C-alpha positions as CSV (number, residue, x, y, z in Angstrom):
1,M,-1.3,16.8,0.1
2,T,-3.8,14.2,1.3
3,T,-5.4,11.5,-0.9
4,D,-8.8,13.4,-0.5
5,S,-7.3,16.5,-2.1
6,I,-5.6,14.4,-4.9
7,L,-9.0,12.7,-5.6
8,A,-10.7,16.1,-5.7
9,E,-8.2,17.4,-8.3
10,R,-9.1,14.8,-11.0
11,K,-11.0,11.6,-11.8
12,P,-9.5,9.0,-9.5
13,S,-7.2,6.4,-10.9
14,P,-7.3,2.9,-9.7
15,I,-4.2,3.5,-7.5
16,L,-5.7,6.6,-5.9
17,A,-9.1,5.0,-5.4
18,I,-7.7,1.8,-3.8
19,H,-5.3,3.8,-1.7
20,K,-8.2,6.0,-0.4
21,R,-10.1,2.9,0.6
22,Y,-6.9,1.6,2.3
23,E,-6.6,4.9,4.3
24,D,-10.3,4.5,5.3
25,A,-9.7,0.9,6.4
26,T,-6.7,2.1,8.4
27,N,-8.8,4.7,10.2
28,D,-11.5,2.0,10.8
29,Y,-8.8,-0.3,12.3
30,D,-7.5,2.5,14.5
31,A,-11.1,3.1,15.8
32,A,-11.6,-0.6,16.5
33,E,-8.2,-0.8,18.3
34,R,-9.2,2.2,20.5
35,A,-12.5,0.4,21.3
36,E,-10.6,-2.8,22.2
37,S,-8.3,-0.9,24.5
38,K,-11.3,0.8,26.2
39,A,-13.1,-2.5,26.5
40,K,-10.0,-4.0,28.2
41,L,-9.8,-1.1,30.7
42,E,-13.5,-1.5,31.5
43,Q,-13.3,-5.3,31.4
44,D,-16.1,-5.5,28.8
45,T,-15.4,-8.8,27.2
46,D,-18.3,-8.6,24.7
47,L,-17.0,-5.3,23.3
48,E,-13.4,-6.6,23.4
49,F,-14.4,-9.6,21.4
50,S,-16.4,-7.5,18.9
51,A,-13.5,-5.1,18.5
52,D,-11.0,-8.0,18.0
53,V,-13.3,-9.5,15.3
54,A,-13.6,-6.1,13.6
55,M,-9.8,-5.7,13.6
56,R,-9.2,-9.1,12.0
57,K,-11.8,-8.4,9.3
58,I,-10.3,-4.9,8.6
59,S,-6.8,-6.3,8.6
60,R,-7.8,-8.8,5.9
61,E,-9.3,-6.0,3.9
62,Q,-6.1,-3.9,4.2
63,D,-4.0,-6.9,3.0
64,A,-6.3,-7.4,0.0
65,L,-6.2,-3.6,-0.8
66,R,-2.4,-3.6,-0.5
67,I,-2.0,-6.5,-2.9
68,A,-4.4,-4.8,-5.3
69,I,-2.3,-1.6,-5.3
70,L,0.9,-3.6,-5.9
71,Y,-0.5,-4.8,-9.3
72,Q,-1.4,-1.3,-10.5
73,V,0.6,0.7,-13.0
74,P,1.3,4.4,-12.0
75,T,0.6,7.1,-14.6
76,N,2.2,10.0,-12.7
77,W,4.5,10.7,-9.9
78,K,1.8,10.9,-7.2
79,E,0.7,7.4,-8.1
80,A,4.3,6.2,-8.2
81,L,4.8,7.6,-4.6
82,I,1.7,5.7,-3.4
83,L,2.9,2.5,-5.0
84,Q,6.4,3.1,-3.4
85,F,4.6,3.6,0.0
86,H,2.9,0.2,-0.3
87,I,6.0,-1.5,-1.5
88,M,7.9,-0.2,1.5
89,C,5.0,-1.2,3.9
90,L,4.9,-4.8,2.6
91,S,8.7,-5.1,2.5
92,D,8.9,-3.9,6.1
93,M,6.2,-6.4,7.1
94,M,7.9,-9.3,5.3
95,I,11.4,-8.5,6.6
96,G,10.1,-8.3,10.2
97,S,8.1,-11.6,10.0
98,E,8.6,-15.3,9.7
99,R,7.6,-15.0,6.0
100,A,11.0,-13.6,5.1
101,G,12.9,-15.9,2.8
102,P,12.5,-17.5,-0.6
103,D,8.9,-18.8,0.0
104,V,6.9,-15.6,0.4
105,G,3.9,-16.6,-1.7
106,E,1.4,-14.2,-3.1
107,E,2.7,-11.2,-1.3
108,G,6.2,-11.8,-2.5
109,A,5.0,-12.1,-6.1
110,A,3.0,-8.9,-5.8
111,L,5.9,-7.1,-4.3
112,Q,8.2,-8.2,-7.1
113,V,5.7,-7.1,-9.8
114,A,5.3,-3.7,-8.0
115,I,9.0,-3.1,-7.8
116,D,9.4,-4.0,-11.5
117,T,6.5,-1.7,-12.5
118,L,7.8,1.2,-10.4
119,F,11.2,0.9,-12.0
120,D,9.7,0.8,-15.5
121,F,7.6,3.9,-14.7
122,M,10.6,5.8,-13.4
123,C,12.7,4.8,-16.5
124,C,9.9,6.0,-18.8
125,E,9.5,9.3,-16.9
126,V,13.2,10.2,-16.8
127,T,13.9,11.0,-20.4
128,E,15.6,14.4,-20.6
129,E,18.5,13.8,-23.0
130,G,21.6,15.7,-22.0
131,S,20.5,16.1,-18.4
132,D,21.8,14.2,-15.4
133,L,18.4,12.5,-15.3
134,H,18.7,11.0,-18.8
135,V,18.3,7.2,-18.8
136,D,19.4,5.2,-21.8
137,H,16.5,2.8,-22.0
138,E,18.2,0.6,-24.7
139,A,21.2,0.1,-22.3
140,L,18.8,-0.9,-19.5
141,G,17.1,-3.6,-21.7
């Protein structure tokens, strides 16, 4: 199921709307990257420079959208999966970068909030008493 089909089903939530814009930005980045590759092959330095500037701008937008998603609260499992996707993306980026470690700044703070929020959502959703899925919220704290 694509984000477009999810958005068509109901009024978009903040998570779905921000994620849709993130997907659009990713497509824009891919197009700019293809243009940059083509420019390199054709030795068109003007186009290569323009594509590089566009990629940097889009990358900053993607970072801002990712951070915004990490501060959202899911209201259903689809939104929780989108939140989990962005948690994993940022976690992978941080682990594979020089930013790994105790001083990870704004991204690390956003990641921790998102992890806590997703855990809270899952605890609230898993409530069937007597089933293997039952969670004793009192015991969790």
